[in-house]
C-alpha positions, 0 to 999 in steps of 0.5 A: 886346486886353488880357491880362485881356480875352482871358483872361476868355474862359476864365472865360466858356466854363467857366461856359457848361459849368457847370464849377467852377474845380476841375473845369476844373483837374482833371488839368491844373493847380490851382484857384488857377492857373486863378483866376490865369489867369482874372484875367489874372495869369499866362499858361498854357503852350501845353500847358495852353492846349491841355488847357483847350481840349480840355476846353471843346470849343473851339479853342485860338485861340478860347480864347486868341486872343492867346496867341502874342503874350503868349508872346513877351512872356514871352520878353522877360521872360526876356531881361530877367531875364537882363539883371538877372542880368548887369548888376544882379548883375554876373555876367559868367561864363556858367556862373555866370550860367546857374546863377543864372538857373536859380534860379527859386525863389530870393529874387532870382527872387521879388523880380523877379517881385514887382517886375513884379507891383507895377509892373503894379498901379501900386504902384511908379512906372512905368519902362522895365525896362531903364532900371531895371536899368541904373540899379541897376548893382551894380558901381557900388554896390560902388565907391560904398557911400556912395550908400545911399539916405536915406529920409524916412518922410513920403514913403515909399509903404508898398507900395514900401517893402515891395518895397525891403525884400524886394529888399534882403534878396534881394540880400544873400542872393545876394551872400553866396552869390556871395562878393561881401562888399562888395555884401552888406554895402551891401545889408544896411545898406540893408535895416536902413535900410528896416526902421527906416523901416517900424518908424517908420511902424508907430509913427506909425500906432499913435500916431495910433490911440491919439490917436484912441481918446483923443479919442473917449473924451474926447468921450464922457466930456464932458472938455474939452481945455486948453492949457498956460495952463489955458484951455479949447480 
């Protein structure tokens, strides 16, 4: 059973009871959090799941039959985040690693969460998480700063590009905090490259819009396009 399939059970039982999302959430969570759970975007904690079950007068296993399996998945994601800190950020010192891992609201944690979400939404190519982390070893980047990616505006997927910009900015922030100046400088340069490409894409969109508007106005006005020789096209 997929995540969205079993989490939709919460929505079904809520509607059977005639409760709004706000009424179900009262004292347990927020309305927006209930909405995300019903859409399958996040998994409730065991305490939250028990509270929802009590309010809907059903057993928690009826409401979330696969909850334990997905909590195991969350454990795997936490282990992947630790690997990200250890290998991507290159932090081997345990005390420092724990400090960074606890930064749940840091830019790095947010971009990591965004990456997982976009990957699930197929906005970026699918790949095994551990392979991605291994291929982006920061220590290798520090030794080879010339390995910055050369981007072609014609082949960039906007969703991926936005992710790369946030990712680069997040790494700059963390590397500066960790006083890894070489890595921070590399990723700052990479961020500038991404932003330049994004600006180019926006310029192309604006130009296309202007050309479209000019074409429409010309057609409505009965004008004829001519080439350089003066012949009508």
